[in-house]
N, C-alpha and C positions, 0 to 999 in steps of 0.2 A: 501746543495741543490744538488739534482741529476736531470738528465734528462732521460726521457723514451720516447719511440716511441709507439704511439697508432694507432690502426686501428679499426674502428667500422663497423659492417656489418649489412646488411639488414635494417629493419625498425628503428634500433637504430640511423641511420644517420639523422632521422627526428629531433632528439634532439640536435645534435651538430651544431656548427657554420657552415654556408654554405661552407666556404672555406676549411673546414676540412672533408667534406663528401666524402666518396668513395675512400679515399687513406690514406696512412700512414702519420703521422706527428709527429714531435718531440716537446716536451714541457717540461719546467722545472716543477719539483714536489716539494711540500713542504717537509720540513725535516720529515723523518720517515713517509711519506705518505703511506697509504694502497692503495691497488687496488680500494677498494670501494670509498675512499676519492677522488681519482683522476677521476674515472669514473663519479662520481656525480659532481665534480668540472667542468668537461668538458660538463656537461649538461644532462647526462643520469641517470635517477632514477635507483637505484640498483635493484628494483623490476622487471625491464624489461629485466634483464640479465640472461641468462641461462648457458652460458659457457664463461670462461675466460682462455685464453692460455697466459702464460708468457714464452717467449723464446721457444714456441712450446709445453710446458707441461701444462696440466690442473691444475688450481689452484683455491683457494677460493677467497673471496673478502677481507679477512683480512691480506693477505700477505703484507709485507713491500717491497716497490719497491726499486730497486738498480740501480746504474748508468748503462745506456745502455740497460736496459730491453726493450724488444719488447712485447707489450701487444695487443692481439687480443681479441675483445669483441663481443660476438654473442647474438642475441635475441633467443627466443624460437624456436626450430627446429620443423617445421611442415611437412617436407618431408623426411629429412635424419635422420636415427636413430643415437642417441648419447648414448654412454655407461653411465649407471647410475652413475658410479664413477666420471664421468666428469661433471655431471650436477649440477647446483646450484638450489636447491629446490625452486620452485616458489609457492608452495601450502602448507598451514599450515597442520599439521598432524590432522588426524581425520576428522570428518564431517566439511566441509568448511562453515564458517559463515562470514558475511560481515558487514562492516560499510560503508555507502555511504555518500559522502559529500553533502553539501546543494544544489548542482546543479543537482543532479541525482535522484530526487524524483520519476519520472516515472519508471526509471530502478529499483529502490528499490521496488516499488509495483509489478512489473513483477517478480522479484526474489521471493518475498513473495508468489505470486500467484503460483510459481513453487515449493514452499515448502522450500525455503532457508531462514534461519534466517538472517534478514538484518536490522540492526539498521539505521534509518534515521530520522532526524528532520531538518527542514529548518533553525533552529537556531544554528546548530552546527558550531563552528569555527574550524580552523585547529587544534588547541591545544586540543579541545574536541575529534575530530576524532582520533588523535594520542593516547590520553589517553584511549579511548574505545578499540582501536585496541590492545594496549599493555596489558590492563587488561584482555580482553576476548580472546586474541589470534585470532583476526579477520583480514581478508584481507581487505585492504582499496580500495575502488573504487572511482576514481576521474579523472577529466580532468585537474587537477592542478599538474604539474610535481614537483613543489616545495614541495607540501604536501608529496609526496612519498619519498622525501629525508630526512624527519624528522627522528631524531635519534631513536625514539621509534617504528618506523614502520618496521617490518620484512617482511611482505607480502603485496602485493597490485597489482593493475592493472591500468595502464593508459588507460582510456576508450577513444578510438579514434573516434568511430562512434558518430553521432549527433542525430539520431533517436533512440528512446527507444528500439524498437524491434531489431534494428541492434546492439545496445549496449548489449542487452540480449544475442544475438547470439555470440558476441565476448567473453562475460564473460563465457558462456557455453563452448566455445572452449578452452579458456585459462585455466580453472580449471577442465575440464573434467566432467561437471555436468550432461550430458544427462542421464547417468545410475543411477543418484541419485535423480531424480525428484520425489517429493511427492506432486502432485498438489492439491491446494485448501485445505491445512491443516493448513494454517496460516491466520490470519486476515490481510487484505491488509492495514488496517488503523493503527494498533498498533503492529503488528508482534507477537501477542500472539497466542497460539494454538486454533484452532476451535474444537468444540466437537458437536456430534449430539444432538439434542434436540427434544423432542416429540412435535408434532403439538399442542396438547392440552395445553402445557405449555406456548406457545407463541401466541395462537390464538387471544388473545385480543390485540395483538400488530401488527397484520397483516391487510393490506388493504383487503377489501372484495374480490376483484378480485384475489389476491394472495392466500387467504385462499381457494377459490373455485378451483384454478387451480393446487395447489401444496400440496404435502404431506410430503416431506422430507425437513428438516431444520437443520441448525447448528447455534451455538451461540459462541460468544467470551466472556469469563468471565472477560476480562479486560475492554473493552469498552461497553459490553452488546449489541453489534449489533446482529441482527438476519439475517441469510443469506439463500437464496434458489437458486435453479437452474433457474435463471431468463433470461431476454432477452439478457444479455451479454454473455451467456454461449457459444454459437457457436463461437463468435469472439475470446473470451479468450482461449477456447479449441483449436481453429485453430492456434493461436499464439504459444502455447506450442507444438502442434503437429509439426508445421513447424520447430521450433527451436530444440526440443528434438528428432524429428524424430520418435515419437511413439504415434500415435493417441489413442491407446488403453489406455494409462495412463490417458487420459484426460476425460474419461467417468465417471465423479464423480461429487459430489456436487460443485457448483460454486457460488460465491457470486452474488446475483442478486441485492439486495439493503440492506443497513443496517438500522434497525429500532432502535431508542434509546428512 
């Protein structure tokens, strides 16, 4: 067994024991313990770490700790630039896709509204979330730090905010989503793509007032919902405009109501 000295910075201190916050402390490490193993054993999910310095040198999370190592652990940098070679990648390659745990249903719907493929079911258990993330290469969204420590999860985000719109803003900031928004292209209910549909093809499924007031519609081939630019449009477009900072992207078809 070896001992190493750790110091956690910034918001990572929220995860560690109160008496260890804001200063260096020495702790014994398990035999052949990796940086990742010890960081998580001390309470911090590896998904929240962007930079690790061991004895002043940038390192990864898989290095074996040695006697007397001094480990500095940093969250994502928002003000100071960090060299790419030093950073631990917090975002999966390619277009970011998500799986949200059972407590983040409203956030999942907002992400779908913005066009981001987000798996969500309120029956998902932690093992289900882990399996989906591993199989599809998805980033996990959760307020359960223990979930983010599961072996099969490479990417994820501990969602700190309590309100769904604030959560959306945090996720946008964390994964750099503002430039990737494709609003109202996914079904809010089942996450499947929406496609335009002729009014004549759905006229028999529309309330008379909707048929009289609207001409543009879309449908989901999975749940067979019909959508139009309804009364929720202004509010939903406003949410995306505020979060993404681009109101022009929001002038498109928005779900008004699903008819099944």
